[in-house]
C-alpha positions in Angstrom: -89.5 -56.6 118.7 -90.3 -53.6 116.2 -91.3 -50.2 117.6 -94.7 -48.6 117.4 -95.2 -45.4 115.3 -97.3 -42.3 116.6 -99.8 -43.2 114.4 -100.0 -46.5 115.7 -100.7 -45.2 119.3 -103.1 -42.7 118.5 -104.9 -45.4 116.9 -104.7 -47.3 119.9 -106.2 -44.4 122.2 -109.1 -44.0 119.6 -109.8 -48.0 120.0 -108.7 -48.4 116.0 -105.9 -50.4 116.2 -106.7 -54.3 115.4 -107.1 -56.2 118.4 -103.8 -58.3 117.6 -102.0 -55.2 117.8 -103.5 -53.6 120.7 -102.3 -56.5 122.9 -99.1 -56.4 121.7 -98.8 -52.6 122.5 -100.6 -53.1 126.2 -97.9 -56.0 126.8 -95.3 -53.6 125.8 -96.7 -50.8 127.8 -96.2 -52.9 131.0 -92.6 -52.6 130.9 -91.6 -49.7 128.4 -91.4 -46.7 130.2 -90.5 -44.8 126.9 -93.3 -46.1 125.0 -95.6 -45.4 128.3 -94.4 -41.9 127.9 -94.8 -41.3 123.9 -98.3 -42.8 124.5 -98.8 -39.9 127.2 -97.5 -36.9 125.0 -99.8 -38.3 122.2 -102.8 -38.4 124.6 -101.9 -34.8 125.9 -101.5 -33.4 122.2 -105.0 -34.7 121.2 -106.4 -33.4 124.4 -104.9 -30.2 123.6 -106.7 -29.9 120.4 -103.2 -30.3 118.4 -104.7 -32.7 115.7 -103.5 -34.0 112.4 -105.2 -35.0 109.9 -104.4 -38.7 110.2 -105.7 -38.5 114.0 -109.0 -36.6 112.1 -109.3 -39.3 109.5 -109.1 -41.9 112.2 -111.6 -40.1 114.7 -114.5 -39.6 112.2 -113.8 -43.3 110.6 -113.7 -41.4 107.3 -112.7 -45.0 105.7 -115.6 -46.5 107.5 -118.1 -47.8 105.3 -122.0 -46.7 106.7 -124.1 -49.1 108.3 -126.4 -49.1 105.3 -123.4 -50.3 103.2 -122.5 -53.1 105.7 -126.1 -54.1 105.8 -125.9 -54.1 102.1 -122.7 -56.1 102.2 -123.8 -58.7 104.4 -126.8 -59.3 101.9 -124.3 -59.6 99.0 -126.2 -56.6 97.4 -123.0 -54.2 96.6 -120.6 -54.1 93.3 -117.6 -56.0 93.4 -115.3 -53.1 93.8 -117.3 -51.8 97.3 -117.6 -55.3 98.4 -113.9 -55.6 98.5 -113.2 -52.5 99.9 -115.6 -53.6 102.8 -114.0 -57.0 103.0 -110.5 -55.3 102.7 -111.4 -52.9 105.9 -112.9 -55.7 108.1 -110.4 -58.5 107.1 -107.0 -56.7 106.6 -107.5 -53.2 108.1 -109.0 -54.7 111.2 -111.6 -52.1 111.9 -112.8 -52.9 115.4 -116.0 -50.8 115.2 -117.2 -51.9 111.5 -116.4 -55.5 112.8 -119.1 -54.5 115.9 -121.3 -53.2 113.7 -121.3 -56.1 110.9 -122.1 -58.5 114.0 -124.8 -56.5 115.3 -126.4 -56.7 112.0 -126.0 -60.3 111.4 -127.4 -61.0 114.8 -130.3 -58.7 114.2 -130.9 -60.6 111.1 -130.9 -64.2 112.3 -133.1 -62.9 115.5 -136.9 -62.9 115.5 -137.7 -59.5 114.5 -138.9 -57.1 117.6 -141.9 -56.1 115.7 -143.4 -59.5 115.5 -143.0 -59.8 119.1 -144.1 -56.2 119.6 -147.5 -57.3 117.6 -147.8 -60.4 119.5 -148.1 -58.4 122.9 -150.2 -55.8 121.1 -152.9 -58.5 120.6 -152.7 -60.1 123.6 -153.1 -56.8 126.0 -155.8 -55.7 123.1 -157.9 -58.9 123.7 -157.9 -58.8 127.3 -159.2 -55.2 127.6 -161.6 -55.9 124.5 -163.0 -58.9 127.2 -163.3 -56.7 129.8 -165.4 -53.7 127.8 -167.8 -55.9 126.4 -168.5 -57.7 130.1 -169.7 -54.1 131.2 
């Protein structure tokens, strides 16, 4: 079984490692004391403020598309090159943060809009209020 790099361990700590690799790492951590020690060292370095460019890049999600771009991707409203990058980011890189964001946008686009529900409730409460004021 291949060993995990420091970058992969740091990504695991930031919850930026793809789910499949995270599962493999968690399995290895149960039995590999050297791997646990390395993970603790990396966590300590990051907690102490010793950051690498890679750690800053991952933490600030500099390669992640914005929520607006994900929405445009969902609507198929992006130029081909940008859409290809987002598809790569979601499918090949396996960014769980962006996958969750996209799933949230997909759910919001298929559910009844909250605005419609609010309007219905306002109308229903206003009708009752108006009835009470006319009867006086």
